[in-house]
C-alpha positions in Angstrom: 10.8 18.2 -24.5 14.0 16.0 -24.2 13.9 12.5 -22.6 16.9 10.9 -21.1 17.8 7.2 -21.5 18.5 5.8 -18.0 21.1 3.3 -19.2 23.2 5.7 -21.4 22.5 9.0 -19.8 21.9 10.5 -23.3 18.8 12.2 -24.7 17.4 9.9 -27.3 13.8 10.7 -27.4 11.6 13.9 -27.7 8.0 14.6 -26.9 5.9 17.5 -27.9 3.6 18.5 -25.0 0.2 19.8 -26.2 -0.6 23.4 -25.7 -3.2 24.1 -23.0 -5.8 24.8 -25.7 -5.1 21.4 -27.2 -5.7 19.8 -23.8 -9.0 21.7 -23.6 -10.0 20.2 -26.9 -9.0 16.7 -25.9 -11.0 17.0 -22.7 -14.1 18.4 -24.5 -14.0 15.4 -26.9 -13.8 12.9 -24.0 -16.7 14.7 -22.2 -18.8 14.5 -25.4 -18.3 10.7 -25.6 -18.7 10.0 -21.8 -22.6 10.0 -21.5 -23.0 7.2 -24.1 -20.2 5.2 -22.5 -21.9 5.5 -19.1 -25.4 4.8 -20.5 -24.2 1.7 -22.3 -24.0 -0.1 -18.9 -21.4 -2.1 -17.0 -21.5 -5.2 -19.2 -20.7 -3.2 -22.3 -17.9 -1.3 -20.6 -16.4 -4.5 -19.3 -16.6 -6.1 -22.8 -14.7 -3.2 -24.3 -12.1 -3.3 -21.6 -11.6 -7.0 -22.1 -11.0 -6.4 -25.8 -8.3 -3.8 -24.7 -6.7 -6.5 -22.5 -6.5 -8.8 -25.5 -4.9 -6.0 -27.5 -2.4 -5.3 -24.8 -1.3 -9.0 -24.6 -1.1 -9.2 -28.4 1.3 -6.2 -28.3 3.0 -7.0 -25.0 6.5 -7.3 -26.6 6.3 -3.9 -28.2 5.0 -2.2 -25.0 7.6 -4.1 -22.9 10.4 -3.0 -25.3 9.3 0.7 -24.9 9.2 0.5 -21.1 12.6 -1.2 -21.0 14.1 1.9 -22.6 12.0 4.1 -20.3 13.2 2.4 -17.1 16.4 0.6 -18.0 15.0 -2.8 -16.8 13.8 -5.6 -19.0 12.2 -8.5 -17.1 9.7 -6.5 -15.1 9.0 -4.2 -18.1 8.0 -7.2 -20.2 5.9 -8.7 -17.4 3.9 -5.5 -16.9 1.7 -5.7 -20.0 0.4 -9.1 -18.8 -0.1 -7.7 -15.3 -2.1 -4.9 -16.6 -4.2 -7.2 -18.8 -4.9 -9.5 -15.9 -5.8 -6.5 -13.7 -8.3 -5.3 -16.4 -10.0 -8.7 -16.6 -10.1 -9.0 -12.8 -11.8 -5.6 -12.5 -14.2 -6.5 -15.2 -15.2 -9.7 -13.4 -15.6 -7.9 -10.0 -17.2 -4.7 -11.1 -20.9 -5.7 -11.4 -21.0 -7.2 -7.9 -19.2 -4.3 -6.4 -21.7 -1.8 -7.8 -24.7 -4.0 -6.9 -23.4 -4.5 -3.4 -23.1 -0.8 -2.8 -26.7 0.0 -3.8 -29.0 0.8 -0.9 -32.8 0.6 -0.8 -35.3 0.5 2.1 -37.7 2.5 4.2 -36.7 5.6 6.2 -35.9 5.0 9.8 -37.7 8.2 10.8 -40.7 8.2 8.4 -42.5 4.9 7.4 -44.1 6.5 4.3 -40.7 7.4 2.8 -38.6 4.9 0.9 -35.2 5.3 -0.6 -33.0 3.7 -3.2 -29.6 4.8 -4.6 -28.2 5.5 -8.1 -24.6 6.1 -9.1 -23.5 9.1 -11.2 -19.8 8.8 -12.4 -17.6 11.8 -12.6 -17.7 12.7 -16.2 -14.0 13.2 -16.7 -11.2 11.9 -14.5 -7.6 13.1 -14.8 -4.8 10.7 -13.9 -1.2 11.8 -13.3 1.1 8.8 -12.9 4.8 8.5 -11.9 8.0 7.3 -13.6 8.9 4.3 -11.4 6.3 1.9 -12.9 5.1 3.7 -16.0 2.4 1.5 -17.6 1.2 -0.2 -14.5 0.6 2.9 -12.5 -0.9 4.8 -15.4 -3.7 2.2 -15.5 -4.2 1.5 -11.8 -6.8 4.2 -11.3 -7.9 4.5 -15.0 -9.3 1.0 -15.4 -11.8 1.0 -12.4 -12.8 4.6 -13.4 -13.6 3.5 -16.9 -15.7 0.6 -15.5 -17.5 3.1 -13.3 -18.5 5.1 -16.4 -16.0 7.9 -16.4 -14.0 9.2 -19.3 -10.3 9.4 -18.5 -7.3 11.4 -19.6 -3.9 10.1 -18.4 -0.6 12.1 -18.2 2.3 9.8 -17.4 5.6 11.2 -16.2 7.6 13.1 -18.7 10.6 11.1 -17.5 9.2 7.8 -18.9 6.9 8.6 -21.9 8.0 6.1 -24.5 5.4 3.5 -23.6 2.6 5.9 -24.5 2.8 5.4 -28.2 2.4 1.6 -28.3 -0.2 1.7 -25.6 -2.2 4.3 -27.5 -2.1 1.9 -30.5 -3.8 -0.8 -28.5 -6.5 1.6 -27.4 -7.1 2.5 -31.0 -8.0 -1.2 -31.6 -11.1 -0.6 -29.5 -12.8 2.5 -30.9 -15.5 2.6 -28.2 -12.7 2.8 -25.6 -10.6 5.3 -27.6 -13.5 7.7 -27.5 -13.2 7.9 -23.6 -9.6 7.1 -22.9 -6.7 9.4 -23.9 -3.0 9.2 -23.0 -1.1 12.4 -23.4 2.7 13.0 -23.0 3.7 16.2 -21.4 5.3 18.0 -18.5 4.1 20.1 -15.5 2.3 22.6 -17.8 0.3 19.8 -19.3 -0.6 18.5 -15.8 -1.8 22.0 -14.8 -3.9 22.2 -17.9 -5.5 18.8 -17.1 -6.3 19.8 -13.5 -8.2 22.8 -14.9 -10.4 20.6 -17.1 -11.3 17.5 -15.1 -14.0 16.7 -12.5 -11.8 14.6 -10.3 -8.1 13.8 -10.2 -5.8 10.9 -9.3 -2.2 11.7 -8.6 0.6 9.3 -7.7 4.0 10.9 -6.8 5.9 12.9 -4.3 4.5 14.8 -1.4 5.4 18.4 -2.6 3.8 18.0 -6.0 0.8 16.1 -4.4 0.3 19.0 -2.0 0.2 21.5 -4.9 -2.2 19.3 -6.8 -4.5 19.0 -3.7 -4.5 22.8 -3.2 -5.4 23.4 -6.9 -8.2 20.8 -6.7 -9.5 22.3 -3.5 -9.8 25.7 -5.1 -11.9 24.1 -7.8 -13.9 22.0 -5.3 -13.1 18.7 -7.1 -11.9 15.6 -5.3 -8.2 14.7 -5.4 -7.2 11.1 -4.8 -3.5 11.2 -3.8 -1.1 8.3 -3.4 2.1 9.9 -2.2 5.5 8.9 -0.7 6.4 6.3 1.8 9.2 5.6 4.3 8.3 2.0 5.1 9.5 0.5 8.3 10.3 -3.2 8.9 10.5 -4.6 12.4 12.5 -7.7 13.0 12.1 -9.4 16.4 14.5 -11.5 18.4 12.6 -14.7 17.5 12.7 -14.2 13.7 14.5 -16.6 11.4 17.3 -14.2 10.5 18.1 -15.6 7.1 14.4 -15.3 6.1 14.2 -11.9 7.6 17.3 -10.6 5.8 16.0 -12.0 2.5 12.6 -10.3 3.0 14.1 -7.0 4.0 16.6 -7.0 1.1 13.9 -7.8 -1.4 11.7 -5.0 -0.1 14.5 -2.5 0.0 16.4 -3.0 -3.3 13.9 -4.4 -5.8 13.6 -2.0 -8.7 16.7 -0.3 -7.2 14.5 0.8 -4.3 12.3 2.9 -6.7 9.0 1.7 -5.3 6.7 3.7 -3.1 6.3 0.9 -0.6 10.0 0.0 -0.5 11.5 -0.9 2.9 13.5 2.2 3.8 13.9 1.7 7.6 14.7 -1.5 9.5 14.5 -1.9 13.3 16.0 -5.0 14.7 16.0 -6.3 18.3 19.4 -5.5 19.8 20.0 -9.1 20.9 20.1 -10.2 17.2 21.1 -6.9 15.6 24.7 -7.9 14.8 23.8 -11.3 13.5 21.0 -9.9 11.3 23.4 -7.3 9.9 26.0 -9.9 9.1 23.4 -12.0 7.3 21.9 -9.0 5.5 25.3 -7.8 4.3 26.3 -11.2 3.1 23.1 -11.5 1.0 23.4 -7.9 -0.3 27.0 -8.4 -1.5 25.8 -11.3 -3.7 23.6 -9.0 -5.7 24.9 -7.8 -9.1 24.2 -4.6 -11.0 22.1 -4.9 -14.1 25.1 -3.7 -16.3 26.2 -4.0 -19.0 23.7 -6.6 -20.0 20.0 -5.5 -19.5 19.0 -9.2 -19.3 21.3 -10.0 -16.4 21.8 -8.9 -12.8 19.6 -7.8 -9.9 19.7 -4.0 -9.6 19.0 -1.7 -12.6 19.9 1.9 -13.1 18.2 4.9 -11.5 15.4 5.8 -13.9 15.6 9.5 -13.0 19.1 10.9 -12.7 17.9 13.4 -10.0 16.9 10.5 -7.8 20.5 9.2 -7.7 21.6 12.7 -6.5 19.0 12.5 -3.7 20.1 9.0 -2.6 23.7 10.1 -2.6 22.8 13.1 -0.5 21.0 11.0 2.1 23.9 8.5 2.2 26.5 11.3 2.6 24.4 12.9 5.4 24.2 9.6 7.3 28.0 8.9 7.0 28.8 12.4 8.1 26.7 11.9 11.2 28.4 8.7 12.2 26.6 5.9 10.3 28.7 2.8 9.4 28.8 1.5 5.9 28.8 -2.3 5.6 28.5 -2.7 1.8 27.6 -0.7 -1.2 28.1 3.0 -1.3 27.5 6.1 -3.4 26.1 5.8 -6.9 28.3 4.9 -9.9 28.2 6.2 -13.4 28.5 3.3 -15.9 28.3 4.0 -19.6 26.3 7.1 -18.8 23.8 5.4 -16.5 23.6 5.9 -12.7 23.7 2.7 -10.6 24.0 1.9 -6.9 24.9 -1.4 -5.3 22.8 -2.7 -2.4 23.9 -0.6 0.5 23.7 -1.6 4.2 24.1 1.0 7.0 24.1 0.8 10.8 24.6 3.3 13.5 21.7 5.3 12.1 19.2 7.4 14.0 16.2 9.6 13.3 18.3 12.8 13.0 19.6 11.5 9.7 17.8 12.2 6.4 18.0 8.6 5.5 15.7 7.7 8.4 13.0 10.4 7.9 13.0 11.5 4.3 11.9 9.3 1.4 15.1 7.9 -0.1 13.8 5.9 -3.1 17.1 4.0 -3.6 18.7 0.6 -2.8 19.8 1.6 0.7 19.0 -0.5 3.9 19.6 1.5 7.1 19.3 -0.7 10.2 18.7 0.5 13.8 18.7 -1.5 17.0 15.8 -1.3 19.4 15.3 -2.4 23.0 11.8 -3.9 23.5 8.7 -4.0 21.4 7.4 -0.7 22.6 10.5 1.1 21.4 10.3 -0.7 18.0 6.7 0.5 17.6 7.6 4.0 18.6 10.4 4.2 16.1 8.3 2.7 13.3 5.5 5.3 14.0 8.0 8.2 14.2 7.4 9.2 10.6 5.6 11.8 8.5 4.6 8.9 6.3 2.3 5.9 6.7 2.0 4.1 3.4 2.9 0.5 4.5 5.2 -1.4 6.8 6.3 -4.9 7.7 6.9 -7.1 10.7 9.0 -10.3 10.7 8.8 -12.4 13.9 9.1 -15.9 15.0 5.5 -16.6 14.1 2.5 -14.9 12.6 0.8 -14.3 16.0 3.8 -12.4 17.3 4.0 -10.4 14.1 0.3 -9.6 14.0 0.3 -8.2 17.6 3.1 -5.8 16.6 1.5 -5.0 13.2 -1.8 -3.9 14.8 0.1 -1.1 16.6 1.9 0.3 13.5 0.4 3.4 11.9 0.4 2.4 8.3 -2.2 1.5 5.7 -0.9 -2.0 5.0 1.3 -4.1 7.2 3.0 -7.1 5.7 3.5 -9.9 8.2 6.4 -12.4 7.9 7.5 -10.7 4.6 7.8 -7.2 3.1 6.1 -5.4 0.2 2.9 -7.6 0.0 0.7 -4.6 -0.9 0.9 -5.3 -4.6 -0.8 -8.6 -4.1 -4.1 -7.2 -2.9 -4.9 -4.4 -5.3 -8.6 -5.5 -6.0 -9.1 -7.4 -2.7 -8.7 -5.2 0.4 -9.2 -1.6 1.1 -6.5 0.3 3.0 -6.0 3.9 4.0 -2.7 5.7 3.6 -1.7 7.4 6.9 -0.3 10.9 7.4 1.4 12.4 4.3 1.3 9.2 2.3 -2.1 9.8 0.8 -5.5 11.4 0.7 -8.9 10.6 -0.6 -9.7 7.0 0.5 -8.4 3.6 -0.6 -7.4 3.0 -4.2 -7.6 -0.7 -3.5 -10.5 -3.1 -3.0 -14.1 -2.1 -4.0 -13.5 1.5 -3.1 -10.9 1.6 -5.9 -13.9 1.8 -8.2 -16.7 3.2 -6.0 -14.8 6.5 -5.3 -15.4 7.5 -8.9 -19.2 7.3 -8.4 -21.2 10.0 -6.8 -24.1 8.6 -4.7 -27.6 9.8 -5.6 -30.4 9.1 -3.2 -33.9 8.8 -4.8 -36.6 9.4 -2.1 -40.2 8.4 -2.5 -43.2 9.5 -0.5 -45.9 6.7 -0.6 -48.5 8.3 1.8 -50.2 11.7 1.9 -48.0 14.8 1.6 -48.0 16.8 4.9 -49.6 20.2 4.3 -48.6 23.5 5.7 -51.3 23.3 8.4 -49.5 20.4 10.0 -46.3 22.6 10.1 -47.9 25.5 11.9 -46.0 26.8 14.9 -49.1 26.1 17.1 -49.7 22.6 15.7 -49.4 19.7 18.1 -45.8 18.4 18.0 -45.4 15.0 16.2 -44.3 12.1 18.5 
């Protein structure tokens, strides 16, 4: 299977996807090792994962170099291994208290001679399918808490960005106990389908159409599907906001990683009284941003990782301009030395009939629409098939909070944008509408969702006999 280099446009890497029978063998091996992994206890699992975190940091440069080629960006790619290692250690620290805090024990509220306590039974084998926009980070986001819960895990990253798999697999091999229950496999859709057929639960991060197909397949097998899907995040800017701060926050949320982030700011609603001044400030800031070309170590906006995504963004932009939108800076994608790039692009004169306001764009485009009154701003923000996250920037936190409470999204950043990444282990949030399914991947539920609850019920008094259950027996009060 050929793999394209996002900076050159050339195929410079090949992967050999495993045959379905090979996937079956991998999964069987993971299943064989999982009972011992689960029985070893949370302290042992945490110790093994901490060793993995150490190995990741020791090999961070190699992993970062591989992800740089995968994504066409350098700084973030070399930060990610340290982010993953930190996340692993954080989960290891938090996991024992999370599990203990979820245990229930007591006496039945309807029968004083029956007591109960709970045990947790992990899904034996979890499948993880992760996307191309943050290859290593998103491949581990679900896998790490699942491993701590006692699951074995098989991870299939996107076939668009598979180069990091080899150096990461080498770090796993340094911890043999972990290597027995964690497998990364490079492959395409056929490999993904083979994994779905083998696992007991599945995590998928990606687009809505594929997510829907995955959910339907899992439903037919009666296995849980935890889906984190697309977004079309709205940002509301009020008349009282500091416009320089608001423009900086919106621009960061919209164009970081060339807009290739699920919680990127993709719609901006600004009070009409400050709309023109905001657009002027936003455009001035956007024009100062430089493309990350030709030097991978310089600039602000890197290439499109997936060439098809550049086509989608161009299509959305063309549709908006054809329907009367006004271009203030930026424009259609450019091909530079084979890579596809797009400058920070600001649009006004947009409305919800345009694709750029209702379909996921996933590119560095900032469409700005004026509103009249807070009620209209909230109506526009909630007029979406998505509900991943959103943002409100106002004159003060109290004003922003009042608006944020009324927005239908799982996480609402106040006085900034894209704060979701800062709360991965801290706060649970639910993705609204088509943005997700299966409960929060954040906070304690990020681990507890991989544990089936088992209630152990104990009768301490005499067992009722059948005579007491006769139809003509006196009813119990």
